[in-house]
A tleap script that builds the chain and sets N, CA, C and O, in Angstrom:
source leaprc.protein.ff14SB
mol = sequence {
  NMET SER ALA ALA GLY ALA PHE ILE GLU GLY
  ASP PRO ASP THR GLY ALA VAL VAL LYS LEU
  ILE LEU PRO LYS VAL PHE ALA THR THR PHE
  ALA ASP VAL ARG GLN MET GLU SER ALA ILE
  ALA ALA SER GLY LEU ASP TRP THR LEU VAL
  ARG PRO THR ARG LEU VAL ASP THR PRO GLY
  THR GLY ARG HIE ARG VAL ARG PRO ASP PHE
  PRO PRO ALA GLY GLY ARG LYS ILE ALA ARG
  ALA ASP VAL ALA ARG PHE MET THR GLY ALA
  LEU THR GLU ASN THR TRP ILE GLY SER TYR
  PRO ALA LEU ALA CTYR
}
set mol.1.N position { 85.119 112.800 102.211 }
set mol.1.CA position { 85.840 114.071 101.568 }
set mol.1.C position { 87.316 113.726 102.253 }
set mol.1.O position { 87.547 113.119 103.299 }
set mol.2.N position { 88.230 114.322 101.303 }
set mol.2.CA position { 89.640 114.153 101.724 }
set mol.2.C position { 90.217 115.702 101.404 }
set mol.2.O position { 89.555 116.668 101.782 }
set mol.3.N position { 91.290 115.855 100.797 }
set mol.3.CA position { 92.025 116.919 100.962 }
set mol.3.C position { 92.991 117.083 99.686 }
set mol.3.O position { 93.793 116.160 99.543 }
set mol.4.N position { 93.031 118.076 98.779 }
set mol.4.CA position { 93.964 118.184 97.851 }
set mol.4.C position { 95.271 118.513 98.251 }
set mol.4.O position { 96.174 117.928 97.651 }
set mol.5.N position { 95.582 119.329 99.142 }
set mol.5.CA position { 96.904 119.477 99.472 }
set mol.5.C position { 97.817 118.215 100.125 }
set mol.5.O position { 99.038 118.223 100.277 }
set mol.6.N position { 96.946 117.205 100.443 }
set mol.6.CA position { 97.796 116.075 100.914 }
set mol.6.C position { 98.467 115.173 99.666 }
set mol.6.O position { 99.094 114.120 99.784 }
set mol.7.N position { 98.152 115.883 98.470 }
set mol.7.CA position { 98.493 115.061 97.284 }
set mol.7.C position { 99.428 116.134 96.296 }
set mol.7.O position { 99.748 115.855 95.140 }
set mol.8.N position { 99.769 117.323 96.947 }
set mol.8.CA position { 100.435 118.211 96.077 }
set mol.8.C position { 101.622 118.020 95.515 }
set mol.8.O position { 101.927 118.585 94.464 }
set mol.9.N position { 102.501 117.122 96.216 }
set mol.9.CA position { 103.894 116.818 95.717 }
set mol.9.C position { 103.702 116.218 94.314 }
set mol.9.O position { 104.569 116.447 93.470 }
set mol.10.N position { 102.704 115.518 94.021 }
set mol.10.CA position { 102.552 114.812 92.809 }
set mol.10.C position { 101.774 115.760 91.536 }
set mol.10.O position { 101.498 115.326 90.417 }
set mol.11.N position { 101.543 117.000 91.984 }
set mol.11.CA position { 100.592 117.841 91.272 }
set mol.11.C position { 101.607 118.644 90.332 }
set mol.11.O position { 102.474 119.374 90.810 }
set mol.12.N position { 101.423 118.443 88.888 }
set mol.12.CA position { 102.523 119.109 88.002 }
set mol.12.C position { 102.281 120.565 87.658 }
set mol.12.O position { 103.015 121.286 86.982 }
set mol.13.N position { 100.952 120.927 88.323 }
set mol.13.CA position { 100.890 122.321 88.022 }
set mol.13.C position { 100.931 123.162 89.415 }
set mol.13.O position { 100.323 124.228 89.510 }
set mol.14.N position { 101.667 122.630 90.463 }
set mol.14.CA position { 101.762 123.287 91.472 }
set mol.14.C position { 103.269 123.726 91.439 }
set mol.14.O position { 104.201 123.048 91.006 }
set mol.15.N position { 103.332 124.962 91.968 }
set mol.15.CA position { 104.936 125.675 92.252 }
set mol.15.C position { 105.789 124.963 93.075 }
set mol.15.O position { 105.280 124.404 94.046 }
set mol.16.N position { 107.052 124.861 92.883 }
set mol.16.CA position { 108.139 124.115 93.811 }
set mol.16.C position { 108.168 124.764 95.150 }
set mol.16.O position { 108.452 124.064 96.122 }
set mol.17.N position { 107.858 126.246 95.328 }
set mol.17.CA position { 107.750 126.634 96.795 }
set mol.17.C position { 106.856 126.105 97.604 }
set mol.17.O position { 107.094 125.768 98.763 }
set mol.18.N position { 105.458 125.974 96.862 }
set mol.18.CA position { 104.449 125.429 97.487 }
set mol.18.C position { 104.775 123.953 97.759 }
set mol.18.O position { 104.414 123.513 98.851 }
set mol.19.N position { 105.331 123.236 97.015 }
set mol.19.CA position { 105.414 121.788 97.251 }
set mol.19.C position { 106.694 121.618 98.062 }
set mol.19.O position { 107.123 120.473 98.207 }
set mol.20.N position { 107.301 122.578 98.569 }
set mol.20.CA position { 108.502 122.476 99.467 }
set mol.20.C position { 107.894 122.603 100.765 }
set mol.20.O position { 108.273 121.749 101.566 }
set mol.21.N position { 106.913 123.575 101.263 }
set mol.21.CA position { 106.465 124.174 102.259 }
set mol.21.C position { 105.350 123.599 102.803 }
set mol.21.O position { 105.450 123.181 103.956 }
set mol.22.N position { 104.183 123.473 102.155 }
set mol.22.CA position { 102.999 122.835 102.349 }
set mol.22.C position { 103.099 121.659 103.124 }
set mol.22.O position { 102.804 121.605 104.318 }
set mol.23.N position { 103.592 120.544 102.317 }
set mol.23.CA position { 103.873 119.280 103.116 }
set mol.23.C position { 104.616 119.166 104.499 }
set mol.23.O position { 104.392 118.250 105.291 }
set mol.24.N position { 105.444 120.096 104.699 }
set mol.24.CA position { 106.157 120.212 105.911 }
set mol.24.C position { 105.295 120.519 107.066 }
set mol.24.O position { 105.242 119.910 108.134 }
set mol.25.N position { 104.571 121.641 106.660 }
set mol.25.CA position { 103.608 122.479 107.494 }
set mol.25.C position { 102.511 121.540 108.227 }
set mol.25.O position { 102.203 121.465 109.417 }
set mol.26.N position { 102.054 120.881 107.139 }
set mol.26.CA position { 100.912 119.746 107.168 }
set mol.26.C position { 101.324 118.282 107.164 }
set mol.26.O position { 100.578 117.399 106.742 }
set mol.27.N position { 102.678 118.033 107.707 }
set mol.27.CA position { 102.777 116.616 107.556 }
set mol.27.C position { 102.126 115.607 108.226 }
set mol.27.O position { 101.815 114.588 107.609 }
set mol.28.N position { 101.871 115.733 109.400 }
set mol.28.CA position { 100.942 114.793 110.365 }
set mol.28.C position { 99.576 114.514 109.633 }
set mol.28.O position { 99.152 113.389 109.372 }
set mol.29.N position { 98.874 115.853 109.305 }
set mol.29.CA position { 97.475 115.819 108.777 }
set mol.29.C position { 97.554 115.210 107.466 }
set mol.29.O position { 96.668 114.433 107.109 }
set mol.30.N position { 98.609 115.513 106.659 }
set mol.30.CA position { 98.476 114.963 105.237 }
set mol.30.C position { 98.769 113.415 105.385 }
set mol.30.O position { 98.238 112.627 104.602 }
set mol.31.N position { 99.549 113.013 106.312 }
set mol.31.CA position { 99.787 111.635 106.499 }
set mol.31.C position { 98.725 110.951 106.686 }
set mol.31.O position { 98.522 109.920 106.045 }
set mol.32.N position { 97.789 111.463 107.689 }
set mol.32.CA position { 96.423 110.682 108.050 }
set mol.32.C position { 95.496 110.754 106.901 }
set mol.32.O position { 94.793 109.774 106.656 }
set mol.33.N position { 95.419 111.945 106.088 }
set mol.33.CA position { 94.650 111.947 104.786 }
set mol.33.C position { 94.959 110.962 103.744 }
set mol.33.O position { 94.054 110.417 103.113 }
set mol.34.N position { 96.381 110.674 103.504 }
set mol.34.CA position { 96.824 109.745 102.750 }
set mol.34.C position { 96.388 108.140 103.276 }
set mol.34.O position { 95.812 107.313 102.568 }
set mol.35.N position { 96.777 107.961 104.557 }
set mol.35.CA position { 96.151 106.632 105.107 }
set mol.35.C position { 94.726 106.371 105.068 }
set mol.35.O position { 94.315 105.255 104.752 }
set mol.36.N position { 93.925 107.346 105.375 }
set mol.36.CA position { 92.410 107.057 105.247 }
set mol.36.C position { 92.234 106.809 103.738 }
set mol.36.O position { 91.693 105.729 103.500 }
set mol.37.N position { 92.564 107.559 102.641 }
set mol.37.CA position { 92.335 107.156 101.246 }
set mol.37.C position { 92.810 105.938 100.988 }
set mol.37.O position { 92.115 105.242 100.247 }
set mol.38.N position { 93.823 105.484 101.406 }
set mol.38.CA position { 94.372 104.063 101.239 }
set mol.38.C position { 93.317 103.187 101.590 }
set mol.38.O position { 92.777 102.529 100.700 }
set mol.39.N position { 92.958 103.092 102.747 }
set mol.39.CA position { 91.933 102.523 103.568 }
set mol.39.C position { 90.718 102.356 102.854 }
set mol.39.O position { 90.325 101.211 102.631 }
set mol.40.N position { 90.051 103.367 102.453 }
set mol.40.CA position { 88.762 103.468 101.688 }
set mol.40.C position { 88.842 102.822 100.204 }
set mol.40.O position { 88.007 102.050 99.734 }
set mol.41.N position { 90.031 103.295 99.551 }
set mol.41.CA position { 90.223 102.470 98.381 }
set mol.41.C position { 90.273 101.129 98.464 }
set mol.41.O position { 89.656 100.393 97.695 }
set mol.42.N position { 91.096 100.685 99.510 }
set mol.42.CA position { 91.188 99.234 99.482 }
set mol.42.C position { 89.897 98.315 100.186 }
set mol.42.O position { 89.974 97.141 100.548 }
set mol.43.N position { 88.865 99.089 100.254 }
set mol.43.CA position { 87.657 98.563 101.107 }
set mol.43.C position { 86.837 97.583 100.241 }
set mol.43.O position { 86.091 96.761 100.775 }
set mol.44.N position { 86.971 97.670 98.958 }
set mol.44.CA position { 85.791 96.920 98.145 }
set mol.44.C position { 84.778 97.394 97.936 }
set mol.44.O position { 84.015 96.766 97.202 }
set mol.45.N position { 84.362 98.646 98.469 }
set mol.45.CA position { 83.042 99.366 98.260 }
set mol.45.C position { 83.157 100.381 97.037 }
set mol.45.O position { 84.200 100.781 96.518 }
set mol.46.N position { 82.026 100.661 96.743 }
set mol.46.CA position { 82.102 101.917 95.877 }
set mol.46.C position { 82.191 103.135 96.685 }
set mol.46.O position { 81.511 103.378 97.682 }
set mol.47.N position { 83.259 104.014 96.065 }
set mol.47.CA position { 83.757 105.205 96.875 }
set mol.47.C position { 84.103 106.080 96.018 }
set mol.47.O position { 84.583 105.793 94.921 }
set mol.48.N position { 83.881 107.315 96.461 }
set mol.48.CA position { 84.566 108.481 95.684 }
set mol.48.C position { 85.144 109.500 96.786 }
set mol.48.O position { 84.425 109.862 97.718 }
set mol.49.N position { 86.456 109.943 96.648 }
set mol.49.CA position { 87.097 110.761 97.545 }
set mol.49.C position { 87.277 112.106 96.884 }
set mol.49.O position { 88.174 112.311 96.066 }
set mol.50.N position { 86.308 113.114 97.302 }
set mol.50.CA position { 86.528 114.378 96.720 }
set mol.50.C position { 87.751 115.216 97.458 }
set mol.50.O position { 87.830 115.287 98.685 }
set mol.51.N position { 88.470 115.693 96.770 }
set mol.51.CA position { 89.733 116.421 97.041 }
set mol.51.C position { 89.314 117.963 96.970 }
set mol.51.O position { 89.696 118.604 95.992 }
set mol.52.N position { 88.578 118.564 97.916 }
set mol.52.CA position { 88.579 119.979 97.577 }
set mol.52.C position { 89.996 120.772 97.915 }
set mol.52.O position { 90.859 120.120 98.505 }
set mol.53.N position { 90.240 121.990 97.607 }
set mol.53.CA position { 91.534 122.873 97.818 }
set mol.53.C position { 90.876 123.607 99.212 }
set mol.53.O position { 89.963 123.183 99.921 }
set mol.54.N position { 91.565 124.694 99.328 }
set mol.54.CA position { 91.389 125.338 100.683 }
set mol.54.C position { 90.066 125.693 100.759 }
set mol.54.O position { 89.606 126.441 99.896 }
set mol.55.N position { 89.215 125.178 101.864 }
set mol.55.CA position { 87.916 125.374 101.967 }
set mol.55.C position { 87.635 126.790 102.715 }
set mol.55.O position { 88.219 127.046 103.768 }
set mol.56.N position { 86.725 127.687 102.133 }
set mol.56.CA position { 86.433 128.948 102.673 }
set mol.56.C position { 84.804 128.980 103.052 }
set mol.56.O position { 83.905 128.294 102.567 }
set mol.57.N position { 84.736 129.968 104.043 }
set mol.57.CA position { 83.111 130.199 104.487 }
set mol.57.C position { 82.581 131.620 103.631 }
set mol.57.O position { 82.362 132.738 104.098 }
set mol.58.N position { 82.481 131.210 102.412 }
set mol.58.CA position { 81.828 132.141 101.669 }
set mol.58.C position { 80.491 131.574 101.060 }
set mol.58.O position { 80.318 130.383 100.802 }
set mol.59.N position { 79.607 132.532 100.872 }
set mol.59.CA position { 78.475 131.725 99.817 }
set mol.59.C position { 78.924 130.898 98.863 }
set mol.59.O position { 79.995 131.178 98.326 }
set mol.60.N position { 78.319 129.912 98.526 }
set mol.60.CA position { 78.466 129.153 97.133 }
set mol.60.C position { 78.096 129.742 96.183 }
set mol.60.O position { 77.117 130.488 96.193 }
set mol.61.N position { 78.896 129.486 95.080 }
set mol.61.CA position { 78.547 130.168 93.620 }
set mol.61.C position { 77.692 129.310 92.753 }
set mol.61.O position { 76.957 129.814 91.904 }
set mol.62.N position { 77.764 128.115 92.932 }
set mol.62.CA position { 76.987 127.149 91.985 }
set mol.62.C position { 78.043 126.794 90.913 }
set mol.62.O position { 77.725 126.179 89.896 }
set mol.63.N position { 79.299 127.195 91.166 }
set mol.63.CA position { 80.091 126.794 90.026 }
set mol.63.C position { 81.443 126.206 90.819 }
set mol.63.O position { 81.746 126.366 92.002 }
set mol.64.N position { 82.028 125.600 89.958 }
set mol.64.CA position { 83.459 124.902 90.442 }
set mol.64.C position { 84.093 124.223 89.190 }
set mol.64.O position { 83.543 123.846 88.156 }
set mol.65.N position { 85.258 124.177 89.525 }
set mol.65.CA position { 86.135 123.336 88.222 }
set mol.65.C position { 86.325 121.980 88.924 }
set mol.65.O position { 86.132 121.854 90.133 }
set mol.66.N position { 86.675 121.060 88.195 }
set mol.66.CA position { 87.026 119.754 88.826 }
set mol.66.C position { 87.991 119.072 87.831 }
set mol.66.O position { 87.922 119.274 86.619 }
set mol.67.N position { 88.928 118.222 88.431 }
set mol.67.CA position { 90.009 117.453 87.514 }
set mol.67.C position { 90.160 116.171 88.519 }
set mol.67.O position { 90.158 116.170 89.750 }
set mol.68.N position { 90.278 115.192 87.696 }
set mol.68.CA position { 90.848 114.045 88.415 }
set mol.68.C position { 92.152 113.977 89.284 }
set mol.68.O position { 93.225 114.312 88.781 }
set mol.69.N position { 92.085 113.623 90.349 }
set mol.69.CA position { 93.253 113.684 91.172 }
set mol.69.C position { 93.907 115.004 91.697 }
set mol.69.O position { 94.304 115.082 92.860 }
set mol.70.N position { 93.991 115.853 90.968 }
set mol.70.CA position { 94.724 117.354 91.355 }
set mol.70.C position { 93.738 118.488 91.134 }
set mol.70.O position { 92.826 118.373 90.315 }
set mol.71.N position { 93.874 119.307 91.680 }
set mol.71.CA position { 93.033 120.702 91.613 }
set mol.71.C position { 93.446 121.237 90.083 }
set mol.71.O position { 94.572 121.309 89.592 }
set mol.72.N position { 92.224 121.570 89.528 }
set mol.72.CA position { 92.522 122.480 88.083 }
set mol.72.C position { 93.629 123.220 88.284 }
set mol.72.O position { 94.013 123.315 89.450 }
set mol.73.N position { 94.312 123.837 87.333 }
set mol.73.CA position { 95.167 124.582 87.256 }
set mol.73.C position { 94.830 126.207 87.768 }
set mol.73.O position { 93.982 126.917 87.227 }
set mol.74.N position { 95.620 126.585 88.834 }
set mol.74.CA position { 95.570 127.979 89.345 }
set mol.74.C position { 94.265 128.025 90.528 }
set mol.74.O position { 93.923 129.001 91.196 }
set mol.75.N position { 93.699 126.694 90.539 }
set mol.75.CA position { 92.646 126.647 91.566 }
set mol.75.C position { 93.175 126.517 93.132 }
set mol.75.O position { 93.821 125.584 93.609 }
set mol.76.N position { 92.793 127.512 93.681 }
set mol.76.CA position { 93.355 127.590 95.257 }
set mol.76.C position { 92.363 127.388 96.363 }
set mol.76.O position { 92.718 126.925 97.447 }
set mol.77.N position { 90.992 127.766 96.076 }
set mol.77.CA position { 89.856 127.671 97.098 }
set mol.77.C position { 88.829 127.328 96.672 }
set mol.77.O position { 88.626 127.507 95.471 }
set mol.78.N position { 87.948 126.797 97.385 }
set mol.78.CA position { 86.580 126.719 97.032 }
set mol.78.C position { 85.610 126.770 98.460 }
set mol.78.O position { 86.049 126.365 99.537 }
set mol.79.N position { 84.348 127.280 98.311 }
set mol.79.CA position { 83.621 127.401 99.321 }
set mol.79.C position { 82.771 126.160 99.702 }
set mol.79.O position { 82.165 125.502 98.856 }
set mol.80.N position { 82.764 125.894 100.963 }
set mol.80.CA position { 82.092 124.618 101.598 }
set mol.80.C position { 80.778 124.285 100.823 }
set mol.80.O position { 80.600 123.143 100.398 }
set mol.81.N position { 79.996 125.123 100.665 }
set mol.81.CA position { 78.692 125.036 99.918 }
set mol.81.C position { 78.878 124.299 98.731 }
set mol.81.O position { 78.310 123.231 98.504 }
set mol.82.N position { 79.850 124.988 97.802 }
set mol.82.CA position { 79.827 124.137 96.373 }
set mol.82.C position { 80.458 122.931 96.478 }
set mol.82.O position { 80.305 122.152 95.537 }
set mol.83.N position { 81.235 122.544 97.545 }
set mol.83.CA position { 81.751 121.122 97.714 }
set mol.83.C position { 80.503 120.160 97.942 }
set mol.83.O position { 80.269 119.167 97.254 }
set mol.84.N position { 79.809 120.565 98.913 }
set mol.84.CA position { 78.517 120.013 99.252 }
set mol.84.C position { 77.388 119.625 98.053 }
set mol.84.O position { 76.685 118.617 97.973 }
set mol.85.N position { 77.479 120.865 97.096 }
set mol.85.CA position { 76.881 120.492 96.126 }
set mol.85.C position { 77.346 119.513 95.068 }
set mol.85.O position { 76.628 118.779 94.389 }
set mol.86.N position { 78.651 119.619 95.040 }
set mol.86.CA position { 79.293 118.555 94.072 }
set mol.86.C position { 79.090 117.267 94.782 }
set mol.86.O position { 78.694 116.347 94.066 }
set mol.87.N position { 79.273 117.013 96.009 }
set mol.87.CA position { 79.178 115.683 96.351 }
set mol.87.C position { 77.733 115.263 96.679 }
set mol.87.O position { 77.574 114.109 97.078 }
set mol.88.N position { 77.009 115.808 96.597 }
set mol.88.CA position { 75.616 115.632 96.247 }
set mol.88.C position { 75.194 114.946 94.827 }
set mol.88.O position { 74.544 113.928 94.592 }
set mol.89.N position { 75.848 115.946 93.935 }
set mol.89.CA position { 75.639 115.569 92.626 }
set mol.89.C position { 76.340 114.146 92.394 }
set mol.89.O position { 75.694 113.231 91.884 }
set mol.90.N position { 77.670 113.982 92.778 }
set mol.90.CA position { 78.364 112.688 92.621 }
set mol.90.C position { 77.561 111.531 93.078 }
set mol.90.O position { 77.479 110.484 92.437 }
set mol.91.N position { 76.876 111.791 94.388 }
set mol.91.CA position { 76.204 110.437 94.965 }
set mol.91.C position { 75.083 110.156 94.204 }
set mol.91.O position { 74.743 108.974 94.170 }
set mol.92.N position { 74.352 111.060 93.515 }
set mol.92.CA position { 73.129 110.914 92.923 }
set mol.92.C position { 73.301 110.421 91.508 }
set mol.92.O position { 72.452 109.694 90.994 }
set mol.93.N position { 74.272 110.766 90.940 }
set mol.93.CA position { 74.645 110.418 89.537 }
set mol.93.C position { 75.652 109.474 89.632 }
set mol.93.O position { 75.994 109.168 88.489 }
set mol.94.N position { 76.182 108.970 90.333 }
set mol.94.CA position { 77.243 108.126 90.220 }
set mol.94.C position { 78.310 108.315 89.168 }
set mol.94.O position { 78.743 107.418 88.445 }
set mol.95.N position { 78.696 109.617 89.161 }
set mol.95.CA position { 79.657 109.943 88.024 }
set mol.95.C position { 81.120 109.721 88.297 }
set mol.95.O position { 81.929 109.517 87.392 }
set mol.96.N position { 81.474 109.772 89.735 }
set mol.96.CA position { 82.941 109.684 90.024 }
set mol.96.C position { 83.363 108.414 90.900 }
set mol.96.O position { 84.459 108.438 91.458 }
set mol.97.N position { 82.482 107.253 91.042 }
set mol.97.CA position { 82.905 106.149 91.728 }
set mol.97.C position { 84.255 105.683 91.250 }
set mol.97.O position { 84.595 105.548 90.075 }
set mol.98.N position { 85.049 105.433 92.435 }
set mol.98.CA position { 86.452 105.045 92.314 }
set mol.98.C position { 87.365 105.906 91.795 }
set mol.98.O position { 88.383 105.506 91.232 }
set mol.99.N position { 87.049 107.232 91.957 }
set mol.99.CA position { 87.726 108.399 91.617 }
set mol.99.C position { 88.265 109.419 92.736 }
set mol.99.O position { 87.883 109.450 93.906 }
set mol.100.N position { 89.175 110.201 92.173 }
set mol.100.CA position { 89.537 111.201 93.328 }
set mol.100.C position { 89.355 112.634 92.689 }
set mol.100.O position { 90.423 113.217 92.497 }
set mol.101.N position { 88.213 113.314 92.324 }
set mol.101.CA position { 87.754 114.440 91.996 }
set mol.101.C position { 88.388 115.499 92.735 }
set mol.101.O position { 88.120 115.476 93.936 }
set mol.102.N position { 89.211 116.491 92.326 }
set mol.102.CA position { 89.747 117.609 93.020 }
set mol.102.C position { 88.940 118.812 92.477 }
set mol.102.O position { 88.758 119.048 91.282 }
set mol.103.N position { 88.467 119.564 93.556 }
set mol.103.CA position { 87.518 120.716 93.322 }
set mol.103.C position { 88.205 122.152 93.577 }
set mol.103.O position { 88.973 122.349 94.518 }
set mol.104.N position { 87.926 122.905 92.850 }
set mol.104.CA position { 88.464 124.484 93.187 }
set mol.104.C position { 87.804 125.431 92.317 }
set mol.104.O position { 87.169 125.055 91.331 }
set mol.105.N position { 87.920 126.561 92.621 }
set mol.105.CA position { 87.171 127.743 91.534 }
set mol.105.C position { 88.301 127.927 90.470 }
set mol.105.O position { 88.139 128.698 89.525 }
savepdb mol mol.pdb
quit
């Protein structure tokens, strides 16, 4: 699991103010996430790096939206349970190998 916020600067659907503030607030954390993704992508293994938006501690809904690389437009949060459900499906169905699916509601 990765983090959608670490790649917000390249997201065409994210506003300029968020792109200005969020990377500064989480600079160290986001740098670690980007380094982790690079290492995994270069590993030669089959991999999927799920990029959820802000994780919340609410019950899962059984629904989500997904888009390659960046969160779906307007998606700002997702429950941990729904991320886990998506990850289980991605593992058993091999649908996102070598990809960066971003999740949100």
